[in-house]
N, CA and C atoms as an extended XYZ file, in Angstrom:
327
Properties=species:S:1:pos:R:3:atomname:S:1:resname:S:1:resid:I:1 pbc="F F F"
N       -14.396       12.978       36.700 N   MET     1
C       -13.419       12.056       37.105 CA  MET     1
C       -12.503       11.968       36.241 C   MET     1
N       -11.154       12.161       36.355 N   LYS     2
C       -10.071       11.943       35.436 CA  LYS     2
C        -9.757       10.575       35.207 C   LYS     2
N        -9.566       10.298       34.005 N   VAL     3
C        -9.117        9.014       33.683 CA  VAL     3
C        -7.545        9.068       33.109 C   VAL     3
N        -6.619        8.345       33.880 N   ARG     4
C        -5.137        8.274       33.522 CA  ARG     4
C        -5.094        7.502       32.544 C   ARG     4
N        -3.746        7.552       31.862 N   GLY     5
C        -3.346        6.785       30.846 CA  GLY     5
C        -3.205        5.238       31.197 C   GLY     5
N        -2.677        4.985       32.287 N   GLY     6
C        -2.763        3.512       32.873 CA  GLY     6
C        -4.023        2.828       32.901 C   GLY     6
N        -5.187        3.625       33.231 N   MET     7
C        -6.523        3.072       33.023 CA  MET     7
C        -7.008        2.890       31.732 C   MET     7
N        -6.612        3.819       30.903 N   LEU     8
C        -6.941        3.639       29.323 CA  LEU     8
C        -6.320        2.313       28.741 C   LEU     8
N        -4.928        2.245       29.122 N   LEU     9
C        -4.344        1.056       28.597 CA  LEU     9
C        -5.053       -0.278       29.223 C   LEU     9
N        -5.210       -0.411       30.486 N   ALA    10
C        -5.743       -1.491       31.033 CA  ALA    10
C        -7.289       -1.671       30.331 C   ALA    10
N        -8.018       -0.799       30.250 N   ARG    11
C        -9.392       -0.911       29.528 CA  ARG    11
C        -9.094       -1.376       28.155 C   ARG    11
N        -8.217       -0.980       27.338 N   ALA    12
C        -8.105       -1.467       26.011 CA  ALA    12
C        -7.473       -2.841       26.014 C   ALA    12
N        -6.772       -3.362       26.901 N   LEU    13
C        -6.225       -4.706       26.944 CA  LEU    13
C        -7.414       -5.566       27.307 C   LEU    13
N        -8.197       -5.136       28.284 N   ARG    14
C        -9.353       -6.017       28.770 CA  ARG    14
C       -10.322       -6.040       27.555 C   ARG    14
N       -10.558       -5.010       26.851 N   GLU    15
C       -11.532       -5.141       25.647 CA  GLU    15
C       -10.856       -6.009       24.622 C   GLU    15
N        -9.614       -6.202       24.536 N   LYS    16
C        -9.040       -7.204       23.359 CA  LYS    16
C        -8.832       -8.438       24.089 C   LYS    16
N        -9.282       -8.812       25.295 N   GLY    17
C        -9.358      -10.179       25.813 CA  GLY    17
C        -7.919      -10.545       26.458 C   GLY    17
N        -7.226       -9.607       26.980 N   ILE    18
C        -5.878       -9.912       27.715 CA  ILE    18
C        -6.320      -10.340       28.964 C   ILE    18
N        -5.740      -11.412       29.549 N   THR    19
C        -5.906      -11.933       30.716 CA  THR    19
C        -4.917      -11.865       31.784 C   THR    19
N        -3.771      -11.678       31.361 N   GLN    20
C        -2.495      -11.588       32.138 CA  GLN    20
C        -1.459      -10.686       31.446 C   GLN    20
N        -0.741      -10.145       32.567 N   VAL    21
C         0.615       -9.168       32.085 CA  VAL    21
C         1.657       -9.483       32.765 C   VAL    21
N         2.808       -9.614       32.094 N   PHE    22
C         3.982       -9.978       32.620 CA  PHE    22
C         4.993       -8.643       32.696 C   PHE    22
N         5.475       -8.508       33.838 N   THR    23
C         6.132       -7.068       33.894 CA  THR    23
C         7.388       -7.176       34.906 C   THR    23
N         8.059       -6.193       34.813 N   LEU    24
C         9.142       -5.897       35.925 CA  LEU    24
C         8.766       -4.608       36.347 C   LEU    24
N         8.041       -4.601       37.624 N   SER    25
C         7.120       -3.348       38.022 CA  SER    25
C         8.169       -2.167       38.655 C   SER    25
N         7.584       -1.067       38.596 N   GLY    26
C         8.297        0.031       39.077 CA  GLY    26
C         8.244        1.157       38.133 C   GLY    26
N         8.446        2.381       38.575 N   GLY    27
C         8.811        3.479       37.632 CA  GLY    27
C         7.727        3.723       36.635 C   GLY    27
N         8.061        3.617       35.235 N   PHE    28
C         7.248        3.894       34.185 CA  PHE    28
C         5.932        2.915       34.410 C   PHE    28
N         5.986        1.639       34.797 N   CYS    29
C         4.860        0.851       34.851 CA  CYS    29
C         3.848        1.162       35.734 C   CYS    29
N         4.141        1.949       36.855 N   ASN    30
C         3.324        1.951       37.811 CA  ASN    30
C         1.802        2.490       37.486 C   ASN    30
N         1.631        3.510       36.828 N   PRO    31
C         0.302        4.049       36.437 CA  PRO    31
C        -0.504        2.894       35.577 C   PRO    31
N         0.291        2.111       34.734 N   ALA    32
C        -0.254        1.204       34.239 CA  ALA    32
C        -0.751        0.056       35.088 C   ALA    32
N         0.288       -0.342       36.058 N   LEU    33
C        -0.247       -1.379       37.041 CA  LEU    33
C        -1.473       -1.032       37.850 C   LEU    33
N        -1.702        0.276       38.200 N   GLU    34
C        -2.812        0.807       38.952 CA  GLU    34
C        -4.076        0.561       37.995 C   GLU    34
N        -3.914        0.832       36.728 N   GLY    35
C        -5.019        0.594       35.840 CA  GLY    35
C        -5.485       -1.035       35.790 C   GLY    35
N        -4.352       -1.885       35.577 N   LEU    36
C        -4.485       -3.322       35.613 CA  LEU    36
C        -5.265       -3.874       36.841 C   LEU    36
N        -4.768       -3.168       37.878 N   MET    37
C        -5.470       -3.721       39.046 CA  MET    37
C        -6.821       -3.376       39.266 C   MET    37
N        -7.294       -2.182       38.679 N   GLU    38
C        -8.594       -1.653       38.764 CA  GLU    38
C        -9.506       -2.449       37.742 C   GLU    38
N        -8.888       -3.007       36.713 N   CYS    39
C        -9.557       -3.694       35.683 CA  CYS    39
C        -9.568       -5.280       35.966 C   CYS    39
N        -9.026       -5.685       37.067 N   ASP    40
C        -8.914       -7.029       37.582 CA  ASP    40
C        -8.141       -7.867       36.510 C   ASP    40
N        -7.069       -7.245       35.953 N   ILE    41
C        -6.186       -8.034       35.009 CA  ILE    41
C        -5.004       -8.515       35.829 C   ILE    41
N        -4.788       -9.776       36.068 N   PRO    42
C        -3.673      -10.311       36.941 CA  PRO    42
C        -2.245       -9.746       36.422 C   PRO    42
N        -1.368       -9.411       37.293 N   VAL    43
C         0.060       -9.084       36.777 CA  VAL    43
C         1.035       -9.911       37.617 C   VAL    43
N         1.917      -10.377       36.764 N   ILE    44
C         2.907      -11.415       37.212 CA  ILE    44
C         4.227      -10.520       37.163 C   ILE    44
N         4.830      -10.299       38.298 N   ASN    45
C         6.009       -9.435       38.572 CA  ASN    45
C         7.146      -10.368       38.283 C   ASN    45
N         8.107       -9.974       37.649 N   THR    46
C         9.465      -10.808       37.439 CA  THR    46
C        10.595       -9.913       37.724 C   THR    46
N        11.822      -10.879       37.899 N   PRO    47
C        13.010      -10.136       38.358 CA  PRO    47
C        13.878       -9.503       37.169 C   PRO    47
N        13.245       -9.667       35.880 N   HIS    48
C        14.133       -9.127       34.745 CA  HIS    48
C        13.424       -9.074       33.541 C   HIS    48
N        13.656       -8.024       32.670 N   GLU    49
C        12.684       -7.727       31.471 CA  GLU    49
C        12.634       -9.082       30.660 C   GLU    49
N        13.903       -9.779       30.405 N   GLN    50
C        13.865      -10.890       29.455 CA  GLN    50
C        13.111      -11.855       30.030 C   GLN    50
N        13.066      -12.180       31.418 N   ILE    51
C        12.230      -13.318       31.874 CA  ILE    51
C        10.839      -12.864       31.684 C   ILE    51
N        10.423      -11.682       31.806 N   ALA    52
C         9.063      -11.201       31.680 CA  ALA    52
C         8.499      -11.558       30.342 C   ALA    52
N         9.489      -11.442       29.163 N   GLY    53
C         9.127      -11.793       27.858 CA  GLY    53
C         8.988      -13.152       27.530 C   GLY    53
N         9.844      -13.972       28.071 N   HIS    54
C         9.806      -15.292       27.973 CA  HIS    54
C         8.439      -15.866       28.620 C   HIS    54
N         8.277      -15.488       29.947 N   LEU    55
C         7.056      -16.000       30.614 CA  LEU    55
C         5.640      -15.531       29.743 C   LEU    55
N         5.797      -14.437       29.224 N   ALA    56
C         4.553      -13.950       28.332 CA  ALA    56
C         4.300      -15.012       27.133 C   ALA    56
N         5.565      -15.137       26.429 N   ASP    57
C         5.440      -16.173       25.399 CA  ASP    57
C         5.101      -17.319       25.780 C   ASP    57
N         5.631      -17.952       26.863 N   ALA    58
C         5.206      -19.339       27.245 CA  ALA    58
C         3.896      -19.352       27.595 C   ALA    58
N         3.182      -18.292       28.208 N   ASN    59
C         1.862      -18.378       28.504 CA  ASN    59
C         0.844      -18.273       27.313 C   ASN    59
N         1.584      -17.477       26.301 N   THR    60
C         0.733      -17.636       24.978 CA  THR    60
C         0.656      -18.756       24.442 C   THR    60
N         1.801      -19.535       24.310 N   ARG    61
C         1.938      -20.707       23.765 CA  ARG    61
C         1.026      -21.800       24.406 C   ARG    61
N         0.989      -21.714       25.800 N   ILE    62
C         0.162      -22.807       26.418 CA  ILE    62
C        -1.334      -22.459       26.322 C   ILE    62
N        -1.745      -21.277       26.340 N   THR    63
C        -3.207      -20.856       26.549 CA  THR    63
C        -3.660      -20.515       25.208 C   THR    63
N        -2.691      -20.194       24.026 N   ARG    64
C        -3.150      -19.954       22.816 CA  ARG    64
C        -4.072      -18.550       22.718 C   ARG    64
N        -3.738      -17.761       23.822 N   LYS    65
C        -4.248      -16.383       23.782 CA  LYS    65
C        -3.132      -15.384       23.846 C   LYS    65
N        -3.233      -14.150       23.360 N   PRO    66
C        -2.394      -13.216       23.335 CA  PRO    66
C        -2.000      -12.738       24.720 C   PRO    66
N        -0.716      -12.562       25.014 N   THR    67
C        -0.348      -12.091       26.441 CA  THR    67
C         0.529      -10.785       26.199 C   THR    67
N         0.453      -10.087       27.414 N   VAL    68
C         1.222       -8.764       27.161 CA  VAL    68
C         2.580       -8.943       28.109 C   VAL    68
N         3.593       -8.324       27.637 N   CYS    69
C         5.019       -8.001       28.419 CA  CYS    69
C         4.975       -6.405       28.363 C   CYS    69
N         5.009       -5.860       29.645 N   LEU    70
C         5.073       -4.498       29.885 CA  LEU    70
C         6.223       -4.240       30.685 C   LEU    70
N         7.318       -3.554       29.926 N   VAL    71
C         8.405       -3.169       30.594 CA  VAL    71
C         8.745       -1.648       30.255 C   VAL    71
N         9.587       -1.152       31.174 N   GLY    72
C        10.067        0.265       31.166 CA  GLY    72
C        10.952        0.604       29.967 C   GLY    72
N        11.131        1.721       29.491 N   PRO    73
C        11.987        2.156       28.452 CA  PRO    73
C        13.436        1.860       28.772 C   PRO    73
N        14.045        1.925       30.104 N   GLU    74
C        15.229        1.691       30.542 CA  GLU    74
C        15.785        0.539       30.179 C   GLU    74
N        14.908       -0.659       30.410 N   GLY    75
C        15.399       -1.859       30.367 CA  GLY    75
C        14.662       -2.732       29.121 C   GLY    75
N        14.005       -1.807       28.145 N   PHE    76
C        13.349       -2.597       26.952 CA  PHE    76
C        14.310       -3.328       26.159 C   PHE    76
N        15.631       -2.884       26.096 N   ALA    77
C        16.544       -3.655       25.299 CA  ALA    77
C        16.565       -5.076       25.576 C   ALA    77
N        16.409       -5.106       27.021 N   ASN    78
C        16.763       -6.469       27.715 CA  ASN    78
C        15.568       -7.526       27.265 C   ASN    78
N        14.447       -7.089       26.848 N   ALA    79
C        13.295       -7.857       26.405 CA  ALA    79
C        13.516       -8.340       24.973 C   ALA    79
N        14.327       -7.661       24.191 N   VAL    80
C        14.443       -8.043       22.743 CA  VAL    80
C        14.754       -9.400       22.401 C   VAL    80
N        15.395      -10.221       23.209 N   PRO    81
C        15.636      -11.531       22.830 CA  PRO    81
C        14.453      -12.325       23.018 C   PRO    81
N        13.722      -12.142       24.066 N   SER    82
C        12.257      -12.834       24.269 CA  SER    82
C        11.438      -12.525       23.011 C   SER    82
N        11.522      -11.134       22.661 N   MET    83
C        10.579      -10.603       21.609 CA  MET    83
C        10.879      -11.342       20.393 C   MET    83
N        12.216      -11.492       19.946 N   MET    84
C        12.618      -12.062       18.774 CA  MET    84
C        12.286      -13.761       18.681 C   MET    84
N        12.387      -14.327       19.847 N   GLU    85
C        11.889      -15.565       20.030 CA  GLU    85
C        10.477      -15.762       19.848 C   GLU    85
N         9.612      -14.974       20.319 N   ALA    86
C         8.207      -14.790       20.146 CA  ALA    86
C         7.834      -14.596       18.843 C   ALA    86
N         8.555      -13.639       18.123 N   TRP    87
C         8.161      -13.368       16.660 CA  TRP    87
C         8.635      -14.456       15.816 C   TRP    87
N         9.725      -15.118       16.040 N   GLY    88
C        10.122      -16.235       15.328 CA  GLY    88
C         9.325      -17.335       15.424 C   GLY    88
N         8.670      -17.595       16.477 N   GLU    89
C         7.756      -18.711       16.650 CA  GLU    89
C         6.431      -18.330       16.358 C   GLU    89
N         5.936      -16.982       15.844 N   ARG    90
C         4.690      -16.500       15.617 CA  ARG    90
C         3.831      -16.571       16.756 C   ARG    90
N         4.444      -16.325       17.830 N   SER    91
C         3.597      -16.294       19.314 CA  SER    91
C         3.118      -14.935       19.428 C   SER    91
N         1.820      -14.683       19.519 N   PRO    92
C         1.195      -13.246       19.549 CA  PRO    92
C         1.526      -12.739       21.090 C   PRO    92
N         2.516      -12.232       21.339 N   VAL    93
C         2.891      -11.597       22.513 CA  VAL    93
C         2.896      -10.231       22.293 C   VAL    93
N         2.405       -9.202       22.905 N   ILE    94
C         2.374       -7.916       22.756 CA  ILE    94
C         3.228       -7.180       23.784 C   ILE    94
N         4.329       -6.552       23.185 N   PHE    95
C         5.423       -5.939       23.981 CA  PHE    95
C         4.969       -4.370       24.088 C   PHE    95
N         4.853       -4.123       25.293 N   ILE    96
C         4.569       -2.472       25.618 CA  ILE    96
C         5.803       -1.892       26.341 C   ILE    96
N         6.127       -0.629       25.954 N   THR    97
C         7.076        0.182       26.685 CA  THR    97
C         6.527        1.658       26.575 C   THR    97
N         7.512        2.594       27.053 N   GLY    98
C         7.079        3.946       26.965 CA  GLY    98
C         8.344        4.597       26.628 C   GLY    98
N         8.349        5.840       26.835 N   SER    99
C         9.553        6.778       26.736 CA  SER    99
C         9.990        7.221       27.975 C   SER    99
N        11.288        7.575       28.307 N   SER   100
C        11.666        8.299       29.429 CA  SER   100
C        10.993        9.735       29.343 C   SER   100
N        10.825       10.261       30.635 N   THR   101
C        10.321       11.609       30.937 CA  THR   101
C        11.394       12.574       30.562 C   THR   101
N        10.711       13.720       30.165 N   LEU   102
C        11.705       14.940       29.755 CA  LEU   102
C        12.734       15.318       31.059 C   LEU   102
N        12.298       15.225       32.214 N   LYS   103
C        13.243       15.456       33.262 CA  LYS   103
C        14.351       14.532       33.495 C   LYS   103
N        14.387       13.326       32.849 N   ARG   104
C        15.320       12.390       32.604 CA  ARG   104
C        16.261       12.486       31.489 C   ARG   104
N        15.892       13.533       30.552 N   GLU   105
C        16.703       13.521       29.351 CA  GLU   105
C        18.058       13.908       29.637 C   GLU   105
N        18.909       13.313       28.931 N   GLY   106
C        20.508       13.340       29.095 CA  GLY   106
C        21.054       12.655       30.406 C   GLY   106
N        20.338       11.893       31.226 N   SER   107
C        20.773       11.113       32.274 CA  SER   107
C        21.210        9.869       32.077 C   SER   107
N        20.943        9.440       30.784 N   GLY   108
C        21.572        8.012       30.432 CA  GLY   108
C        20.489        6.935       30.533 C   GLY   108
N        19.154        7.307       30.819 N   GLY   109
C        18.135        6.489       31.029 CA  GLY   109
C        17.176        5.995       29.793 C   GLY   109
């Protein structure tokens, strides 16, 4: 049986006690979302990367447990303000992104 990267990520997050992931689903995130579903880790879909980051930060502050913000490489810069807010408050939010595929190289993404 082949194990995809999304499943490996989900298993690693589950082993570290992650109980929720905030994201803007689609594209890069789809394999990870499949793995998260198979590992029964709830995924909260948001309309924007910055919102995903702020919600992950809020969840971390309320639960006092690390939370994940998963965004694609094209919109990762949108999550930076929420990342800086979490960092400034020492909130243990884990921000995860990837890189664009080679077939998109030079296309501005």
